Phi, psi and omega in degrees: 000323181295323178295321177299315180296321181291319182287334184242032185293326179288324177293318178295323176295321177295321177298314181293313181293319179293320177297317178295319179294320177298318178293318179296325176296316177299315187292315185268327181259297173051193180213105185291329185282339181085005181273351179270118187292332183267314188269002180272346182233129183294328180292317180291318180296318179292317179295318178295318178296319179295319179296314180294320178294318178297318178294318181294315183285332179290338178284349180276345181273147177273142183255106182286342181289337183272351180287140177268142180289000000 
């Protein structure tokens, strides 16, 4: 488990940062009418933010498996 955390530390950081940003977006901006599918629910907003943060931060790591010898 420790090796997984070490190899994916930037993705895990992106998940945490994106989730926090998604929740803060819901809390401060949000959607009072409930017609906005992402920002009207804190769970969806946090999950979407975590997904976007994880994807964004995982693209910052170099992938040694794709290198040709």
